[in-house]
VOBAMAR-413466 format. One record per residue (C-alpha): residue number from 0; residue in three letters; z negated, x negated, y. Coordinates in nm, 4 decimals. Each point is the difference from the previous one (the first is absolute). Layout:
! residues N
[NUM, ALA, [Z, X, Y]]
...
***
This chain:
! residues 250
[0, MET, [-1.4150, -1.1022, -0.5794]]
[1, SER, [0.3729, -0.0567, 0.1109]]
[2, GLY, [0.3187, 0.0778, -0.2147]]
[3, PHE, [-0.0911, 0.3634, -0.0672]]
[4, GLY, [0.2307, 0.3023, -0.0494]]
[5, ALA, [0.0282, 0.2635, 0.2659]]
[6, LEU, [0.1366, 0.3656, -0.0191]]
[7, VAL, [0.0484, 0.1944, 0.3095]]
[8, LEU, [0.0457, 0.3675, -0.0610]]
[9, ALA, [0.2725, 0.1244, 0.2320]]
[10, GLY, [0.1149, 0.3436, -0.1540]]
[11, SER, [0.0016, 0.3503, 0.1120]]
[12, ARG, [-0.1099, 0.3424, -0.1069]]
[13, GLY, [0.3180, 0.1359, 0.0809]]
[14, GLY, [0.1087, 0.2233, 0.2998]]
[15, VAL, [-0.0127, -0.0888, 0.3354]]
[16, ASP, [-0.3101, -0.2252, 0.1069]]
[17, PRO, [-0.1282, 0.1247, 0.3223]]
[18, LEU, [-0.1365, -0.3460, 0.0972]]
[19, ALA, [0.3679, -0.1388, -0.0564]]
[20, ALA, [0.1381, 0.2805, 0.1813]]
[21, TYR, [-0.2375, -0.0536, 0.2934]]
[22, ALA, [0.0955, -0.3908, 0.0047]]
[23, GLY, [0.3774, 0.0827, 0.0031]]
[24, VAL, [0.0298, -0.2037, -0.3406]]
[25, ALA, [0.1334, 0.0822, -0.3406]]
[26, HIS, [-0.3085, -0.1110, -0.1584]]
[27, LYS, [-0.3627, -0.0772, 0.1259]]
[28, ALA, [0.0598, -0.3749, -0.1737]]
[29, LEU, [0.2668, -0.0742, 0.2510]]
[30, ILE, [-0.2189, 0.1141, 0.3366]]
[31, VAL, [-0.0152, -0.2691, 0.2303]]
[32, LEU, [-0.3283, -0.1287, 0.1053]]
[33, ASP, [-0.0245, -0.3139, 0.2484]]
[34, GLY, [0.3381, -0.0958, -0.0646]]
[35, GLU, [-0.0320, 0.0334, -0.3871]]
[36, THR, [0.0438, 0.2598, -0.2729]]
[37, LEU, [-0.2983, 0.1041, -0.1644]]
[38, LEU, [0.1599, -0.1091, -0.3235]]
[39, ALA, [0.0765, -0.3570, 0.1583]]
[40, ARG, [-0.3870, -0.0177, 0.1436]]
[41, VAL, [-0.1627, 0.0954, -0.3162]]
[42, ALA, [0.2282, -0.2428, -0.2004]]
[43, ARG, [-0.0741, -0.2882, 0.2538]]
[44, ALA, [-0.3703, 0.0748, -0.0524]]
[45, LEU, [0.0356, -0.0559, -0.3549]]
[46, THR, [0.2024, -0.3279, 0.0278]]
[47, GLU, [-0.2188, -0.1316, 0.2278]]
[48, ALA, [-0.2794, 0.0826, -0.2711]]
[49, GLY, [0.1564, -0.2001, -0.2520]]
[50, ALA, [0.2048, 0.2765, -0.1944]]
[51, GLY, [0.2609, -0.1909, -0.2092]]
[52, GLU, [0.1964, 0.2928, -0.0873]]
[53, ILE, [0.0173, 0.3318, 0.2046]]
[54, ALA, [0.1709, 0.3234, -0.1288]]
[55, VAL, [0.0587, 0.3096, 0.1613]]
[56, SER, [-0.0002, 0.3474, -0.1550]]
[57, VAL, [0.2578, 0.2022, 0.1768]]
[58, SER, [0.1822, 0.3527, -0.0332]]
[59, ASP, [0.2124, -0.0562, 0.3317]]
[60, GLU, [0.3265, -0.1821, 0.0125]]
[61, ALA, [-0.0526, -0.1124, 0.3543]]
[62, VAL, [-0.3542, -0.1408, -0.0912]]
[63, GLY, [0.1344, -0.1663, -0.3201]]
[64, ALA, [0.2581, -0.1828, 0.2318]]
[65, HIS, [-0.2771, -0.0951, 0.2304]]
[66, ALA, [-0.1912, -0.1413, -0.2612]]
[67, THR, [0.2662, -0.2057, -0.1415]]
[68, ALA, [0.0633, -0.1548, 0.3694]]
[69, LEU, [-0.3430, -0.1070, 0.0223]]
[70, GLY, [0.0505, -0.1564, -0.3755]]
[71, LEU, [-0.2308, 0.2193, -0.1675]]
[72, ARG, [0.0533, 0.1266, -0.3779]]
[73, VAL, [0.1063, 0.3844, 0.0072]]
[74, LEU, [-0.1163, 0.2029, -0.2527]]
[75, GLN, [0.0927, 0.3944, -0.0386]]
[76, ALA, [-0.2876, 0.1980, 0.0768]]
[77, ALA, [-0.1561, 0.2344, -0.3118]]
[78, GLY, [-0.1313, 0.3594, 0.0623]]
[79, GLY, [-0.2993, -0.0567, 0.1726]]
[80, PRO, [-0.2085, -0.3334, 0.1032]]
[81, SER, [-0.1582, -0.0558, -0.3304]]
[82, LEU, [0.3010, 0.0040, -0.1976]]
[83, SER, [0.1579, -0.2669, 0.2510]]
[84, VAL, [-0.2814, -0.2169, -0.0487]]
[85, ARG, [0.0352, 0.0086, -0.3689]]
[86, GLN, [0.3524, -0.1213, 0.0414]]
[87, GLY, [-0.1220, -0.2783, 0.2587]]
[88, LEU, [-0.2092, -0.0848, -0.2748]]
[89, GLU, [0.2549, -0.0503, -0.2455]]
[90, ALA, [0.2263, -0.1787, 0.2351]]
[91, LEU, [-0.2639, -0.2389, 0.1650]]
[92, GLY, [-0.2817, -0.0033, -0.2887]]
[93, THR, [-0.3565, -0.0850, 0.1078]]
[94, PRO, [-0.1581, -0.1026, 0.2494]]
[95, LEU, [0.1450, 0.2793, 0.2123]]
[96, LEU, [-0.1184, 0.0762, 0.3613]]
[97, VAL, [0.1415, 0.3626, 0.1061]]
[98, THR, [0.0303, 0.1474, 0.3398]]
[99, THR, [0.2085, 0.2357, 0.1858]]
[100, ALA, [0.2551, -0.0535, 0.2591]]
[101, ASP, [-0.1632, 0.2182, 0.2852]]
[102, HIS, [-0.2886, -0.2508, -0.0282]]
[103, ALA, [0.1207, -0.1003, 0.3738]]
[104, LEU, [-0.3129, -0.2085, 0.1177]]
[105, LEU, [-0.0318, -0.2107, -0.3580]]
[106, GLN, [-0.1111, -0.3172, 0.0714]]
[107, PRO, [0.0346, -0.3130, -0.2348]]
[108, GLY, [-0.3940, -0.0645, 0.0477]]
[109, TRP, [-0.0681, 0.3645, -0.1342]]
[110, ILE, [0.1962, -0.0735, -0.3169]]
[111, THR, [-0.1817, -0.3754, -0.0451]]
[112, ARG, [-0.3378, 0.1613, 0.0500]]
[113, PHE, [0.0648, 0.2957, -0.2385]]
[114, ARG, [0.1459, -0.2180, -0.2784]]
[115, ALA, [-0.3188, -0.2416, 0.0417]]
[116, ASP, [-0.2359, 0.2835, -0.0376]]
[117, VAL, [0.1271, 0.1747, -0.2888]]
[118, PRO, [-0.2970, -0.0627, -0.2569]]
[119, PRO, [0.0769, -0.2376, -0.3027]]
[120, GLY, [0.1261, 0.1845, -0.2908]]
[121, ALA, [0.1332, 0.2850, 0.1845]]
[122, ASP, [0.3251, 0.1626, -0.1607]]
[123, VAL, [0.0710, 0.1913, 0.3256]]
[124, ALA, [-0.1543, 0.0228, 0.3185]]
[125, VAL, [0.0493, 0.2216, 0.3254]]
[126, LEU, [-0.0894, -0.0832, 0.3432]]
[127, LEU, [-0.1757, 0.3017, 0.2296]]
[128, ALA, [-0.1720, -0.0399, 0.3394]]
[129, ARG, [-0.2992, 0.2120, 0.1067]]
[130, GLN, [0.0329, 0.2646, 0.2665]]
[131, ASP, [-0.2321, -0.1721, 0.2394]]
[132, VAL, [0.2241, -0.3392, -0.0550]]
[133, ILE, [0.3090, 0.1972, 0.0741]]
[134, GLU, [-0.1359, 0.2150, 0.3164]]
[135, ALA, [-0.1136, -0.3144, 0.1561]]
[136, ALA, [0.3650, -0.1779, -0.0292]]
[137, ALA, [0.1867, 0.3056, 0.0801]]
[138, PRO, [-0.2160, 0.2882, 0.1861]]
[139, GLY, [0.1372, 0.3518, -0.0622]]
[140, THR, [0.2318, -0.1093, -0.3022]]
[141, LYS, [0.0130, 0.3056, -0.2602]]
[142, ARG, [-0.0251, -0.1118, -0.3564]]
[143, THR, [-0.0767, 0.1640, -0.3459]]
[144, TYR, [-0.3362, -0.1114, -0.0974]]
[145, LEU, [-0.2004, -0.0175, -0.3595]]
[146, ARG, [-0.3669, 0.0309, 0.0655]]
[147, PHE, [-0.2588, -0.1741, -0.2253]]
[148, ALA, [-0.3548, -0.0931, 0.0443]]
[149, ASP, [0.1033, -0.3263, 0.2225]]
[150, GLY, [0.2210, 0.1700, 0.2193]]
[151, ALA, [0.3276, 0.1689, 0.0457]]
[152, TRP, [0.3105, -0.2265, -0.1042]]
[153, SER, [0.3594, 0.0199, 0.0355]]
[154, GLY, [0.2612, -0.2308, -0.1830]]
[155, CYS, [0.1971, -0.2780, 0.1571]]
[156, ASN, [0.3177, 0.0115, -0.1985]]
[157, LEU, [-0.0726, -0.3243, -0.1979]]
[158, PHE, [-0.0451, -0.0073, -0.3697]]
[159, GLN, [-0.0021, -0.3064, -0.2323]]
[160, PHE, [0.0992, 0.0017, -0.3541]]
[161, ASN, [-0.1353, -0.2814, -0.1535]]
[162, THR, [0.0771, 0.0006, -0.3809]]
[163, GLU, [0.2137, 0.2120, -0.2440]]
[164, ARG, [-0.2653, 0.2469, -0.0744]]
[165, SER, [0.0141, 0.0858, 0.3247]]
[166, VAL, [0.2971, 0.2301, -0.0557]]
[167, ALA, [-0.2293, 0.2451, -0.1659]]
[168, ALA, [-0.1264, 0.0898, 0.3701]]
[169, LEU, [0.3471, 0.1732, 0.0890]]
[170, ASP, [-0.0823, 0.2845, -0.1939]]
[171, LEU, [-0.3034, 0.0668, 0.1906]]
[172, TRP, [0.1970, -0.1077, 0.3144]]
[173, ALA, [0.2524, 0.2984, -0.0845]]
[174, GLN, [-0.2954, 0.2419, -0.0084]]
[175, VAL, [-0.1573, -0.1048, 0.3092]]
[176, GLU, [0.3212, -0.0051, 0.1756]]
[177, ALA, [0.0492, 0.3931, -0.0627]]
[178, ASP, [-0.3546, 0.0454, 0.1585]]
[179, ARG, [0.0224, -0.2456, 0.2802]]
[180, LYS, [-0.0574, 0.2383, 0.2466]]
[181, ARG, [-0.2876, 0.1502, -0.1982]]
[182, PRO, [-0.2863, -0.2475, -0.0357]]
[183, TRP, [-0.2142, 0.2524, -0.2026]]
[184, ARG, [0.2395, 0.0220, -0.2892]]
[185, ILE, [0.0293, -0.3874, -0.0073]]
[186, VAL, [-0.4117, -0.0197, -0.0248]]
[187, ARG, [0.0221, 0.2968, -0.2340]]
[188, ARG, [0.1636, -0.2499, -0.2651]]
[189, LEU, [-0.3016, -0.1939, -0.0164]]
[190, GLY, [-0.1777, 0.2210, -0.2457]]
[191, VAL, [-0.3186, 0.2299, 0.0430]]
[192, GLY, [-0.2595, -0.2713, -0.0076]]
[193, THR, [0.1766, -0.2337, 0.2321]]
[194, LEU, [0.1103, 0.3269, 0.2237]]
[195, LEU, [-0.3421, 0.1180, 0.0127]]
[196, ARG, [-0.1293, -0.3438, 0.1500]]
[197, TYR, [0.2919, 0.0280, 0.2718]]
[198, LEU, [-0.1352, 0.3270, 0.0877]]
[199, LEU, [-0.3421, -0.1339, 0.0378]]
[200, GLY, [0.1323, -0.2501, 0.2156]]
[201, GLN, [-0.0977, -0.2776, -0.2682]]
[202, LEU, [0.3364, -0.1170, -0.0851]]
[203, THR, [0.1572, -0.3079, 0.1999]]
[204, LEU, [0.3504, -0.0755, 0.0384]]
[205, VAL, [-0.0122, -0.3041, -0.2522]]
[206, GLN, [-0.1640, 0.1756, -0.2662]]
[207, ALA, [0.2449, 0.2695, 0.0440]]
[208, VAL, [0.3156, -0.2314, -0.0020]]
[209, ALA, [-0.1985, -0.1623, -0.3266]]
[210, HIS, [-0.0352, 0.3137, -0.1745]]
[211, LEU, [0.3735, 0.0918, 0.0766]]
[212, GLY, [0.1053, -0.3342, -0.1485]]
[213, ARG, [-0.2091, 0.0619, -0.3252]]
[214, LEU, [0.1791, 0.3283, -0.0345]]
[215, ALA, [0.3099, -0.2031, -0.0469]]
[216, GLY, [-0.1356, -0.2628, -0.2060]]
[217, LEU, [-0.0027, -0.2418, 0.3009]]
[218, ASP, [-0.2200, -0.2257, 0.2026]]
[219, ALA, [0.0904, 0.1772, 0.3494]]
[220, ALA, [-0.1572, -0.1003, 0.3266]]
[221, ALA, [-0.0234, 0.1073, 0.3602]]
[222, VAL, [0.0174, -0.2654, 0.2663]]
[223, ALA, [-0.1409, 0.0764, 0.3536]]
[224, SER, [0.2197, -0.1160, 0.2873]]
[225, PRO, [-0.1734, -0.1368, 0.3209]]
[226, TYR, [0.3371, 0.0918, 0.1632]]
[227, GLY, [0.0043, 0.3631, 0.1252]]
[228, LEU, [0.3703, -0.0137, 0.1060]]
[229, ALA, [0.1052, -0.0715, -0.3705]]
[230, ALA, [-0.0723, 0.3756, -0.0651]]
[231, VAL, [0.2694, 0.1109, 0.2837]]
[232, ASP, [0.3622, 0.0530, -0.1633]]
[233, VAL, [0.2405, 0.2156, 0.1672]]
[234, ASP, [0.0089, 0.3407, -0.1579]]
[235, LYS, [0.0677, 0.2131, 0.3237]]
[236, PRO, [0.1101, -0.0174, 0.3513]]
[237, ALA, [-0.3573, -0.0614, 0.1440]]
[238, ASP, [-0.0357, -0.3314, -0.2653]]
[239, LEU, [0.3272, -0.1216, 0.1366]]
[240, ASP, [-0.1213, 0.0628, 0.3894]]
[241, LEU, [-0.3431, -0.1837, -0.0856]]
[242, VAL, [0.1690, -0.3190, -0.1654]]
[243, ARG, [0.2570, -0.0067, 0.2664]]
[244, ARG, [-0.3159, -0.0165, 0.2820]]
[245, LEU, [-0.1863, -0.2455, -0.2381]]
[246, VAL, [0.3245, -0.2399, 0.0033]]
[247, ALA, [0.0934, 0.0397, 0.3646]]
[248, PRO, [-0.0690, -0.3128, 0.2140]]
[249, ASP, [-0.2895, 0.0231, 0.2186]]
***
């Protein structure tokens, strides 16, 4: 399971990032947590999990310089995460693990467990955690959830692109990006019959992801994380306050 390629998304959507401003840095990837920048923490977790080559997709010169100082490969970010992942696949090939620079609590064990749990034959896989698991690990945290028959789920910012065919998932990703704060529109893409099952509370997360994969001509898998903190990224000041409390010495 070692020697895989990894891509860290560290671009920006343009304009002033309220989180970076709150932390007093140029970009949130440069926020220091427990003596390390967020980018350095993510890179260390990937290295300890066995990543052979790590690339960082950047849109900020300071982040690029920091990535270079860390010994990471720098790629210029494209016009959105899905396009940046496409560039990462072209540069590093497959299998490729994708995560984000704001995955502040990322642990090597989470990565190893996720990769081991990806079903054989899956072209692409995504890690998610159920609401009860997240709230048990981080009470009071606010996340965006998709609700299915087997519970409410939130993404963990870990994706595995196993095969060359997995690039087909990126067009679907671009559509999901546009609707990331409107889960209903994401579910609507499932089609009438599958949507009806969803409305009746009969559709599980695994079934939904598998169906979305089939729409893209892929074998797609949803992997459940037993680690609730895997769903905690740093998107807003409250998230940063939370992770600072979680890593603070007792």
